[in-house]
LOTIDREN-27944 format. One record per residue: residue number from 1; y, x, z of N, C-alpha, C in turn. Coordinates in nm, 3 decimals. Each point is the difference from the previous one (the first is absolute). Layout:
<recs>
REC    nr   n.north    n.east      n.up   ca.north   ca.east     ca.up   c.north    c.east      c.up
REC   NUM         Y         X         Z          Y         X         Z         Y         X         Z
...
</recs>
This chain:
<recs>
REC    nr   n.north    n.east      n.up   ca.north   ca.east     ca.up   c.north    c.east      c.up
REC     1    -1.820    -0.872    -3.350     -0.087     0.012     0.118     0.079     0.064     0.115
REC     2    -0.024    -0.053     0.118      0.062     0.057     0.120    -0.089     0.110     0.055
REC     3     0.063     0.111     0.034     -0.070     0.113     0.061     0.025    -0.008     0.150
REC     4    -0.109    -0.006     0.077      0.010    -0.028     0.143    -0.088     0.097     0.077
REC     5     0.048     0.042     0.117     -0.083     0.078     0.091    -0.013    -0.080     0.130
REC     6    -0.124    -0.019     0.039     -0.034    -0.080     0.118    -0.055     0.091     0.108
REC     7     0.054    -0.013     0.121     -0.055     0.071     0.114    -0.123    -0.073     0.052
REC     8    -0.100     0.078     0.042     -0.128    -0.053     0.046    -0.024     0.047     0.143
REC     9    -0.048    -0.090     0.084     -0.039     0.039     0.135    -0.114    -0.086     0.051
REC    10    -0.088     0.060     0.078     -0.111    -0.073     0.062    -0.052     0.079     0.119
REC    11    -0.038    -0.071     0.106     -0.070     0.068     0.109    -0.118    -0.082     0.052
REC    12    -0.044    -0.094    -0.081     -0.123    -0.075     0.029    -0.091     0.018    -0.121
REC    13    -0.109     0.076     0.019     -0.093     0.028    -0.110     0.078     0.042    -0.125
REC    14     0.088     0.098     0.019      0.098     0.038    -0.103    -0.061     0.038    -0.134
REC    15    -0.102     0.084     0.000     -0.057     0.044    -0.128    -0.049    -0.118    -0.082
REC    16    -0.073    -0.090     0.063     -0.054    -0.117    -0.070     0.112    -0.095    -0.042
REC    17     0.096    -0.025     0.089      0.106    -0.096    -0.032     0.094     0.052    -0.108
REC    18     0.026     0.128    -0.002      0.086     0.056    -0.106    -0.072    -0.009    -0.134
REC    19    -0.130     0.028    -0.002     -0.074    -0.012    -0.126    -0.005    -0.145    -0.049
REC    20    -0.023    -0.093     0.091      0.000    -0.142    -0.037     0.137    -0.042    -0.053
REC    21     0.106     0.048     0.066      0.136    -0.032    -0.043     0.023     0.049    -0.142
REC    22    -0.045     0.120    -0.032      0.020     0.055    -0.135    -0.071    -0.085    -0.105
REC    23    -0.119    -0.049     0.032     -0.073    -0.088    -0.092     0.079    -0.128    -0.023
REC    24     0.050    -0.061     0.107      0.077    -0.124    -0.012     0.132     0.024    -0.073
REC    25     0.067     0.110     0.031      0.129     0.032    -0.063    -0.017     0.021    -0.149
REC    26    -0.109     0.066    -0.039     -0.025     0.031    -0.141    -0.016    -0.127    -0.083
REC    27    -0.036    -0.110     0.062     -0.013    -0.127    -0.071     0.136    -0.059    -0.038
REC    28     0.107     0.045     0.067      0.133    -0.057    -0.019     0.098     0.094    -0.071
REC    29    -0.022     0.131     0.013      0.096     0.099    -0.052    -0.077     0.117    -0.060
REC    30     0.074     0.090    -0.065     -0.061     0.124    -0.048     0.026     0.110     0.102
REC    31    -0.108     0.055     0.055      0.013     0.111     0.094     0.015     0.128    -0.080
REC    32     0.107     0.075     0.029      0.028     0.124    -0.071    -0.050     0.121     0.076
REC    33     0.029     0.003     0.132     -0.038     0.119     0.078    -0.005    -0.035     0.149
REC    34    -0.099     0.056     0.068     -0.016    -0.014     0.144     0.028     0.134     0.065
REC    35     0.079    -0.001     0.106      0.029     0.124     0.073    -0.121     0.042     0.083
REC    36     0.008     0.118     0.054     -0.096     0.043     0.101     0.019    -0.093     0.119
REC    37    -0.108    -0.035     0.066      0.007    -0.082     0.120    -0.002     0.093     0.121
REC    38     0.090    -0.025     0.095      0.012     0.086     0.117    -0.016    -0.082     0.127
REC    39    -0.042     0.065     0.105     -0.015    -0.062     0.130     0.129     0.023     0.079
REC    40     0.054    -0.109     0.058      0.124     0.011     0.077    -0.017    -0.070     0.135
REC    41     0.079     0.045     0.095      0.002    -0.063     0.132     0.072    -0.133    -0.010
REC    42    -0.040    -0.099     0.080      0.069    -0.129    -0.001     0.144     0.014     0.048
REC    43     0.085    -0.088    -0.052      0.141    -0.005     0.039     0.020    -0.128     0.081
REC    44     0.077     0.008     0.107      0.027    -0.119     0.081    -0.106    -0.020     0.106
REC    45    -0.109    -0.062    -0.036     -0.113    -0.020     0.091    -0.096     0.117    -0.021
REC    46    -0.003     0.091     0.096     -0.078     0.123    -0.021    -0.146    -0.013     0.042
REC    47    -0.032    -0.102     0.078     -0.137    -0.019     0.048    -0.081    -0.082    -0.102
REC    48    -0.026     0.063    -0.114     -0.078    -0.060    -0.107    -0.049     0.114    -0.090
REC    49    -0.096    -0.028    -0.089     -0.051     0.106    -0.086     0.108     0.056    -0.093
REC    50    -0.022     0.124    -0.044      0.089     0.062    -0.097    -0.001    -0.081    -0.130
REC    51     0.106     0.016    -0.077      0.012    -0.066    -0.130    -0.042     0.092    -0.112
REC    52    -0.045    -0.058    -0.109     -0.014     0.069    -0.127     0.113    -0.052    -0.087
REC    53     0.082     0.092    -0.052      0.117    -0.038    -0.078     0.001     0.071    -0.135
REC    54     0.067    -0.062    -0.095      0.018     0.058    -0.132     0.093    -0.086    -0.081
REC    55    -0.003     0.020    -0.131      0.083    -0.078    -0.091    -0.073    -0.015    -0.133
REC    56     0.033    -0.108    -0.071     -0.059    -0.025    -0.131     0.113    -0.036    -0.096
REC    57    -0.001     0.063    -0.116      0.097    -0.031    -0.105    -0.064    -0.098    -0.097
REC    58     0.075    -0.106    -0.033     -0.052    -0.103    -0.089     0.101    -0.034    -0.108
REC    59    -0.049    -0.068    -0.102      0.085    -0.063    -0.101    -0.033    -0.148     0.003
REC    60     0.105    -0.084    -0.007     -0.021    -0.144     0.006     0.111    -0.074    -0.073
REC    61    -0.037    -0.112    -0.056      0.097    -0.090    -0.059     0.052    -0.101     0.100
REC    62    -0.059     0.001     0.121      0.043    -0.093     0.104     0.139     0.034     0.051
REC    63     0.075    -0.102     0.042      0.129     0.023     0.066    -0.027     0.055     0.139
REC    64     0.102     0.051     0.064     -0.017     0.054     0.135    -0.043    -0.111     0.097
REC    65     0.050    -0.120    -0.019     -0.038    -0.112     0.088    -0.146    -0.036    -0.020
REC    66    -0.043    -0.009    -0.126     -0.140    -0.035    -0.027    -0.095     0.112     0.045
REC    67     0.039     0.126    -0.021     -0.085     0.111     0.045    -0.012    -0.002     0.152
REC    68     0.108    -0.021     0.069     -0.004    -0.007     0.147    -0.097    -0.108     0.045
REC    69     0.004    -0.116    -0.065     -0.094    -0.108     0.033    -0.144     0.041    -0.026
REC    70    -0.024     0.067    -0.113     -0.136     0.047    -0.032    -0.049     0.101     0.103
REC    71     0.087     0.088     0.046     -0.039     0.098     0.102    -0.037    -0.071     0.130
REC    72     0.075    -0.104     0.036     -0.032    -0.078     0.121    -0.135    -0.070    -0.016
REC    73    -0.029    -0.050    -0.120     -0.130    -0.064    -0.025    -0.112     0.101     0.020
REC    74     0.017     0.121    -0.052     -0.102     0.105     0.016    -0.017     0.032     0.149
REC    75     0.111     0.015     0.072     -0.010     0.026     0.144    -0.078    -0.112     0.069
REC    76     0.030    -0.124    -0.036     -0.070    -0.114     0.060    -0.149     0.001    -0.035
REC    77    -0.033     0.031    -0.126     -0.140     0.004    -0.042    -0.078     0.104     0.079
REC    78     0.068     0.105     0.044     -0.066     0.106     0.075     0.011    -0.021     0.151
REC    79     0.043    -0.120     0.040     -0.002    -0.035     0.141     0.120     0.046     0.080
REC    80     0.112     0.025    -0.063      0.120     0.042     0.072     0.040    -0.109     0.099
REC    81     0.015     0.038     0.127      0.039    -0.092     0.106     0.148     0.023     0.029
REC    82     0.083    -0.097    -0.034      0.144     0.013     0.020     0.046    -0.057     0.135
REC    83    -0.094    -0.046     0.082      0.039    -0.064     0.127     0.018     0.102     0.112
REC    84    -0.045     0.122    -0.018      0.008     0.101     0.105     0.132     0.076    -0.002
REC    85     0.003     0.108     0.074      0.117     0.085     0.010     0.037     0.058    -0.138
REC    86     0.129     0.020    -0.022      0.048     0.050    -0.130    -0.066     0.132    -0.038
REC    87    -0.012     0.091     0.094     -0.056     0.132    -0.031    -0.145     0.013     0.047
REC    88    -0.068    -0.114     0.014     -0.137     0.000     0.047    -0.100     0.033    -0.110
REC    89    -0.129    -0.002     0.035     -0.105     0.033    -0.096     0.001    -0.096    -0.119
REC    90    -0.042     0.050    -0.115     -0.004    -0.084    -0.120    -0.105     0.048    -0.098
REC    91    -0.061    -0.097    -0.069     -0.100     0.034    -0.102     0.068     0.066    -0.120
REC    92     0.118    -0.050    -0.036      0.074     0.058    -0.112     0.146    -0.040     0.012
REC    93     0.086     0.092    -0.038      0.144    -0.024    -0.003     0.051     0.053    -0.132
REC    94     0.063    -0.085    -0.078      0.051     0.036    -0.133     0.148    -0.031    -0.007
REC    95     0.080     0.102    -0.029      0.145    -0.017    -0.008     0.054     0.066    -0.125
REC    96     0.083    -0.073    -0.072      0.067     0.059    -0.117     0.104     0.099     0.052
REC    97    -0.011     0.125    -0.043      0.091     0.104     0.045     0.100     0.035    -0.111
REC    98    -0.049     0.010    -0.123      0.084     0.034    -0.116    -0.017    -0.108    -0.105
REC    99     0.112    -0.052    -0.049      0.000    -0.099    -0.108     0.083     0.056    -0.114
REC   100    -0.066     0.033    -0.112      0.068     0.055    -0.117     0.094     0.116     0.036
REC   101    -0.054     0.092     0.080      0.074     0.122     0.035     0.094    -0.012     0.118
REC   102     0.017    -0.120     0.054      0.093    -0.020     0.111    -0.078    -0.020     0.131
REC   103     0.038     0.077     0.102     -0.061    -0.016     0.132     0.047    -0.132     0.059
REC   104    -0.095    -0.087     0.035      0.036    -0.130     0.059    -0.055    -0.016     0.142
REC   105    -0.071     0.100     0.049     -0.053    -0.003     0.136     0.052     0.124     0.073
REC   106     0.084    -0.022     0.101      0.061     0.112     0.072    -0.101     0.086     0.074
REC   107    -0.123    -0.049     0.020     -0.103     0.083     0.063    -0.024     0.128    -0.081
REC   108     0.031    -0.003    -0.128     -0.013     0.119    -0.085     0.080     0.116     0.059
REC   109     0.115    -0.030     0.058      0.088     0.104     0.053    -0.035     0.042     0.142
REC   110    -0.078    -0.081     0.071     -0.025     0.029     0.142    -0.145     0.038     0.032
REC   111    -0.088    -0.022    -0.094     -0.142     0.032     0.024    -0.046     0.104    -0.101
REC   112    -0.015     0.122     0.050     -0.033     0.112    -0.090    -0.127    -0.024    -0.079
REC   113    -0.104    -0.057     0.064     -0.126    -0.022    -0.069     0.018    -0.094    -0.119
REC   114     0.089    -0.098     0.013      0.026    -0.094    -0.109     0.076     0.069    -0.112
REC   115     0.101     0.077     0.035      0.078     0.072    -0.102    -0.089     0.095    -0.079
REC   116    -0.085     0.073     0.069     -0.091     0.093    -0.068    -0.093    -0.074    -0.096
REC   117    -0.058    -0.110     0.046     -0.093    -0.077    -0.085     0.073    -0.059    -0.121
REC   118     0.117    -0.058     0.022      0.077    -0.059    -0.109     0.041     0.108    -0.100
REC   119     0.049     0.110     0.050      0.043     0.109    -0.090    -0.117     0.055    -0.081
REC   120    -0.120    -0.003     0.057     -0.118     0.049    -0.070    -0.033    -0.083    -0.124
REC   121     0.027    -0.129     0.005     -0.038    -0.087    -0.113     0.117    -0.033    -0.093
REC   122     0.120     0.046     0.031      0.118    -0.031    -0.083    -0.022     0.043    -0.144
</recs>
């Protein structure tokens, strides 16, 4: 089984969308632990609602490519609009940060809120 930590972000109906995401994710993988969710200021485009961010540790037999596709499906099911600005508002954002103990998303090193959340569920 692959041990994975996924970064979570939302600033559109965040509480509801994060809960819906967890239900959908649980259908595909084993959820081990959810970090505390924190409110953060937007990065890039600042004229938008604050984000709710956290991390979730999972176990999965899926490859990294298949898991990435599944995360995109979940984002799409929750209405993620990819046509807007890169750092614009979103219903849900899911990114693999740690894959089997290896950091694969450099945001871990530059975003304190992400590092704290990931370290909490390690």
